[in-house]
C-alpha positions in Angstrom: -0.1 0.0 0.2 1.7 3.3 -1.1 1.9 6.0 1.7 3.3 9.5 1.2 6.2 9.3 3.7 6.6 13.1 3.8 3.0 13.8 5.0 1.9 10.9 6.8 2.1 10.8 10.6 3.7 7.6 12.5 0.5 6.3 13.1 -0.6 6.4 9.4 2.7 4.7 8.8 1.8 2.0 11.4 -1.6 1.4 10.1 -0.6 1.1 6.6 1.4 -2.1 7.3 -1.3 -3.6 9.6 -4.2 -2.9 6.9 -2.2 -5.0 4.5 -2.4 -8.0 7.0 -6.0 -7.1 7.8 -8.0 -5.9 4.8 -11.4 -5.8 6.6 -10.5 -2.6 8.5 -7.8 -0.9 10.4 -9.8 -1.0 13.8 -10.5 -4.9 13.8 -9.4 -6.4 17.1 -6.2 -7.9 15.3 -5.1 -4.8 14.2 -5.4 -3.4 17.7 -3.0 -6.2 18.8 -0.8 -5.1 16.4 -0.6 -1.7 17.6 1.3 -2.3 20.7 4.2 -0.8 22.6 6.7 -2.8 20.1 5.4 -1.1 16.9 5.6 2.4 18.6 8.2 4.7 16.7 11.1 6.1 18.5 10.0 9.3 20.5 6.1 8.3 20.7 5.2 7.4 24.1 3.4 4.0 24.6 -0.2 3.5 24.1 -2.3 4.5 27.5 0.2 4.7 30.4 0.3 7.5 32.7 0.3 10.2 30.3 -2.9 8.7 28.5 -4.9 8.4 31.6 -3.9 11.8 32.6 -5.2 13.2 29.3 -8.5 11.4 30.0 -8.8 13.1 33.1 -7.9 16.5 31.5 -10.4 15.7 28.7 -13.1 14.8 31.1 -12.8 18.1 33.0 -12.6 19.9 29.5 -15.8 18.5 28.6 -17.4 18.9 31.9 -16.9 22.6 31.8 -17.9 22.9 28.1 -20.2 20.6 26.6 -21.5 19.9 30.1 -22.4 23.5 30.6 -24.4 23.3 27.2 -26.0 20.2 28.4 -27.7 22.4 31.1 -29.3 24.7 28.3 -32.7 23.8 29.7 -32.3 26.2 32.6 -31.3 28.9 30.5 -34.0 28.5 28.1 -36.5 28.5 30.9 -35.1 31.5 32.5 -34.7 33.5 29.3 -38.2 32.5 28.2 -39.9 33.6 31.4 -37.8 36.6 32.6 -34.8 38.5 30.5 -36.1 37.5 27.2 -39.8 37.1 27.9 -40.6 39.2 25.0 -39.0 36.6 22.3 -40.2 33.4 21.2 -38.9 29.9 21.7 -37.7 30.0 18.1 -35.7 33.0 18.8 -34.1 31.9 22.0 -33.3 28.5 20.3 -30.9 30.1 18.3 -28.6 31.0 21.0 -28.1 27.4 22.0 -28.4 25.9 18.5 -25.3 28.3 17.5 -23.4 27.0 20.7 -23.9 23.3 19.7 -23.0 24.0 16.0 -19.7 25.8 17.2 -18.6 22.6 18.9 -18.5 21.0 15.4 -18.0 23.5 12.5 -14.5 24.9 13.4 -13.4 21.3 14.0 -11.4 20.9 10.8 -9.3 24.2 11.4 -8.9 23.4 15.1 -7.8 19.9 14.3 -5.3 21.1 11.7 -3.7 23.4 14.1 -3.4 20.6 16.8 -1.6 18.4 14.2 0.9 20.9 13.3 1.4 23.0 16.6 0.1 20.8 19.3 -2.8 21.5 21.9 -1.5 24.3 23.4 -2.3 27.2 20.5 -6.0 25.8 20.7 -6.6 24.8 24.4 -5.4 28.0 26.2 -6.9 30.8 23.9 -10.3 28.9 23.6 -10.4 28.3 27.6 -9.7 32.2 28.1 -12.4 32.7 25.5 -15.1 30.5 27.5 -14.4 32.3 30.6 -14.5 35.7 29.1 -17.6 34.9 27.3 -19.6 34.1 30.3 -18.3 37.2 32.1 -19.8 39.1 29.2 -23.1 37.2 29.4 -23.1 38.3 33.2 -23.3 42.0 31.9 -25.8 41.4 29.1 -29.6 42.0 29.2 -30.2 42.3 25.7 -30.8 39.5 23.1 -27.9 40.4 20.8 -25.5 40.8 23.7 -26.4 37.4 25.1 -26.6 35.4 21.5 -23.0 37.1 20.8 -21.3 36.2 24.3 -23.0 33.2 25.4 -23.8 31.9 21.7 -21.0 33.0 19.7 -18.2 33.4 22.0 -18.6 30.6 24.4 -19.4 28.3 21.5 -16.6 28.8 19.5 -14.5 28.5 22.7 -16.0 25.2 23.7 -15.6 24.0 20.2 -11.8 24.3 20.2 -11.8 22.8 24.0 -13.9 20.0 22.7 -11.7 19.5 19.8 -8.6 19.2 21.8 -10.1 16.8 24.4 -11.4 14.1 21.6 -8.3 14.3 19.6 -5.8 14.0 22.0 -7.5 11.2 23.9 -8.0 9.5 20.6 -4.1 9.6 20.2 -3.5 8.1 23.2 -5.8 5.0 23.1 -6.3 2.2 20.1 -7.2 -1.0 21.6 -9.6 0.8 24.2 -10.4 3.8 22.6 -14.1 3.4 23.0 -13.9 3.1 26.7 -11.1 6.1 26.7 -13.5 8.4 24.4 -16.7 7.2 26.5 -15.1 8.5 29.6 -14.2 11.7 28.2 -17.7 12.4 26.8 -19.1 11.1 30.5 -17.6 14.4 31.6 -20.1 16.2 29.6 -23.0 14.5 31.2 -21.5 15.0 34.7 -21.5 18.7 33.9 -25.1 18.4 33.0 -25.7 17.0 36.3 -23.8 19.6 38.1 -24.7 22.8 36.6 -28.5 23.0 36.7 -28.4 22.5 40.4 -25.4 24.7 41.0 -26.7 27.5 39.1 -30.1 27.1 40.6 -28.9 27.3 44.2 -26.5 30.3 43.5 -29.0 32.1 41.6 -31.4 31.9 44.5 -28.7 33.9 46.6 -27.2 36.1 44.0 -29.5 36.5 41.0 -29.0 35.3 37.6 -26.2 37.5 36.6 -24.1 36.9 39.8 -24.9 33.1 39.1 -23.3 33.3 35.7 -20.1 35.1 37.1 -19.8 32.4 39.7 -20.1 29.7 36.9 -17.5 31.4 34.8 -15.2 31.0 37.9 -16.0 27.4 38.3 -15.5 26.8 34.7 -12.2 28.8 34.7 -10.8 26.5 37.3 -11.8 23.2 35.5 -10.2 24.5 32.3 -7.1 25.4 33.8 -6.9 21.9 35.3 -7.5 20.4 31.7 -4.7 22.9 30.1 -2.2 21.5 32.8 -3.2 17.6 32.0 -3.8 17.5 28.5 -0.8 16.7 26.3 -0.5 15.3 22.6 1.0 12.0 22.1 2.2 12.4 18.5 4.9 14.4 17.3 4.0 17.8 15.5 4.0 17.8 11.7 4.8 20.6 9.3 1.7 22.6 8.1 0.7 21.1 4.8 -1.4 23.9 2.8 -2.3 21.4 0.2 -4.0 19.0 2.6 -8.0 19.4 1.8 -10.0 20.7 4.6 -12.8 18.3 3.7 -13.4 15.9 0.6 -17.0 15.2 -0.5 -15.7 12.3 -2.4 -15.5 10.5 0.9 -19.4 10.3 0.4 -18.6 7.8 -2.4 -18.1 5.1 0.5 -21.7 4.3 1.0 -21.2 3.0 4.7 -19.6 6.6 5.6 -22.5 8.5 3.3 -25.3 6.5 5.1 -23.8 7.1 8.7 -23.3 10.7 8.2 -26.9 11.0 6.9 -28.3 9.0 9.8 -26.3 11.0 12.4 -27.5 14.1 10.9 -31.0 13.1 11.5 -30.5 12.0 14.9 -28.6 15.1 15.9 -31.6 17.0 14.5 -33.9 16.0 17.2 -31.6 14.4 20.0 -31.3 17.6 21.9 -35.0 18.5 22.3 -35.4 16.9 25.6 -32.4 18.5 26.9 -33.7 21.9 26.0 -37.4 21.5 26.4 -37.9 19.1 29.3 -37.3 21.6 32.1 -40.0 23.7 30.4 -42.4 21.0 29.9 -41.9 20.1 33.4 -43.0 23.5 34.5 -45.9 23.3 32.4 -46.8 20.1 33.7 -47.1 21.0 37.4 -43.5 20.3 38.6 -42.1 22.8 41.0 -39.3 24.8 39.7 -36.7 22.9 41.8 -38.0 19.7 40.7 -37.9 20.6 37.0 -34.3 21.6 37.4 -33.6 18.2 39.1 -35.4 16.6 36.2 -32.5 17.9 33.8 -29.8 16.6 36.2 -31.6 13.2 36.2 -31.3 13.3 32.4 -27.6 13.9 32.4 -26.9 11.7 35.4 -28.3 8.7 33.4 -26.4 9.8 30.4 -23.0 9.4 32.4 -23.6 5.5 32.2 -24.8 5.8 28.7 -21.4 7.4 27.7 -19.4 4.9 29.1 -20.9 1.5 28.8 -22.1 1.4 25.2 -18.6 2.6 23.8 -17.1 -0.2 26.1 -19.4 -2.8 24.6 -18.7 -1.4 21.3 -14.9 -2.3 21.9 -16.0 -5.9 22.2 -18.9 -6.3 19.9 -18.7 -3.6 17.2 -19.1 0.2 17.5 -21.8 0.3 14.7 -23.8 -2.7 16.2 -24.2 -1.1 19.4 -24.7 2.5 17.8 -27.7 1.2 15.9 -29.1 -0.3 18.9 -29.1 2.6 21.1 -29.9 5.1 18.4 -33.1 3.2 17.8 -33.8 2.9 21.3 -33.7 6.6 21.8 -36.4 7.3 19.3 -38.6 4.4 21.0 -38.1 5.8 24.1 -39.5 9.3 22.9 -42.5 7.4 21.6 -43.5 5.5 24.5 -42.3 7.4 27.4 -42.3 11.2 26.5 -45.2 11.6 24.1 -47.9 9.8 26.2 -47.1 12.3 29.1 -48.1 15.0 26.7 -51.8 14.1 27.8 -51.3 12.2 30.8 -49.8 14.0 33.5 -47.3 12.2 35.7 -44.3 13.3 37.7 -43.0 9.9 37.7 -43.5 9.2 34.1 -41.2 12.0 33.2 -38.6 11.0 35.4 -38.5 7.4 34.0 -38.2 9.1 30.5 -35.6 11.2 31.6 -33.4 8.0 33.0 -34.2 6.0 29.9 -33.6 8.8 27.2 -30.6 10.1 29.2 -28.9 6.5 29.0 -29.7 5.7 25.3 -28.9 9.2 24.1 -25.6 9.1 26.0 -24.5 6.0 24.2 -25.0 7.9 21.0 -22.7 10.5 21.7 -20.2 8.4 23.2 -20.2 6.3 20.0 -20.6 8.9 17.6 -16.7 9.6 16.5 -15.4 6.1 17.1 -18.1 5.1 14.3 -16.6 7.8 12.0 -13.1 6.4 12.8 -14.3 3.0 11.8 -16.2 3.9 8.5 -12.9 4.2 6.6 -9.1 3.9 6.7 -6.6 5.6 9.1 -5.1 7.3 6.1 -8.4 9.6 5.5 -9.1 9.8 9.3 -8.4 13.5 9.7 -10.1 14.8 6.4 -13.2 12.4 7.2 -13.7 13.8 10.5 -13.2 17.5 8.8 -16.0 16.2 6.3 -18.4 14.7 9.1 -18.2 17.5 11.4 -19.6 20.4 9.7 -22.8 18.2 8.6 -23.1 17.6 12.3 -22.7 21.7 12.6 -25.6 22.1 10.3 -27.9 19.5 12.1 -27.4 21.1 15.4 -27.6 24.8 14.0 -31.1 24.0 12.8 -32.6 21.6 15.0 -33.5 23.5 18.1 -34.9 26.4 16.2 -37.2 24.1 14.2 -38.4 22.5 17.6 -38.8 25.8 19.2 -40.8 27.4 16.2 -43.1 24.1 16.3 -43.6 24.6 20.0 -44.7 28.3 19.6 -47.1 27.2 16.6 -48.9 25.2 19.4 -48.8 28.1 21.5 -46.1 26.7 23.9 -48.5 24.5 25.9 -48.9 21.5 23.5 -45.8 19.6 22.8 -46.7 16.9 20.6 -45.4 18.6 17.7 -41.8 19.0 19.0 -41.9 15.5 20.5 -43.0 13.9 17.2 -40.3 16.1 15.2 -37.3 14.7 17.6 -38.9 11.0 17.5 -39.2 11.0 13.7 -35.7 12.3 13.1 -34.2 9.9 15.4 -35.9 7.0 14.0 -35.0 7.8 10.4 -31.6 8.4 11.5 -31.4 4.9 13.2 -32.6 3.3 10.1 -29.8 5.0 8.2 -27.4 4.0 10.7 -28.7 0.4 10.5 -28.2 0.2 6.6 -24.5 1.5 7.2 -23.9 -1.2 9.6 -25.1 -3.8 7.3 -23.0 -2.6 4.5 -20.0 -2.6 6.7 -20.6 -6.2 7.4 -20.8 -7.2 3.9 -17.7 -5.5 2.8 -15.5 -6.5 5.9 -17.0 -10.1 6.1 -17.4 -9.7 10.0 -20.5 -9.3 12.0 -18.4 -7.2 14.5 -18.4 -3.8 12.8 
């Protein structure tokens, strides 16, 4: 297999040899066995080890502070809709959080290229500072455009940089147990989704909304400082290659990758509906405000296990196999456990839904990028990530505003339209993911994909 030695990384050179031995894919169990300490090039630390687990700890803290804060969007959605931005519709407010989510994905190719060429520091430190600065500016804001620019644009871009560093560096340190490592890392975002709603509610009771945002900025600053100290790159820096493409639409000629990307688009379109609107629905269905806040925390607490266990099972039984299952069950959970409680009021029912949906949706998030890695060869891994990420950005950018507008048309009291949109998009995505799984099984001649 011909490899451009000048532009390839040590990992790609290791992978090319193994792919000739294992034609069904670079990340089969046999391939993982081949990427051992003995094949590690000189100057590259061995896989896992102390450096790897310190990187996981730092990445956990990074996602706790960024994606975890975004998972508490329901608290802000309710606060803005009922006080500071009460003259604006859910459609308008939804754009703030939609842009935050999109900014986690769209700049990924740029941040990834910088990490490859210069290491994590030029991305991690400035983006961490931007996150804290943006929340400080949010604490001084009382108009829509100010909140959108500070919390939506500023924090979103900063969080996107931190997110990219955490996932890329963790992936460099782990091969055999990459699913477990990435699962632990992404569990940080769910842990943040447990902490931040409760933290913000109690602090807001004492010092008000803007004071609570300032304390949150301090808390996030401490977490990100820890991340900056612990996250290190495993691979050596490589020369900036201006000829390397940022994205490559020809990768969609691979049917499995094309189907998986389309499926993930539909899933992400509806996935964050419960995270954003469950608290608001709870208030409309008679929950006290503290109990409604705890509903968001319960959703994210269940997601912690979901982001660790399914990826760990994916290491053994195949990422695509497990991803297809948890994606379908996420949509089924909305149909069976959320939609009925639009008509039958039940505190216990919404809590059960939060537990079930948190677990299955967490599994989808935890397996999202390992499946991208498995959908092709390692030589195209970087550009494949760069091609996949903008599609996810477009999905998250439009999903929440669409659901907010659906809720507006039903006078913000009937949630069936919003729920049906989320359910349908996730189920369509699960079918496309299942099709990609079948194609990979046939092309690689193994059921473990």
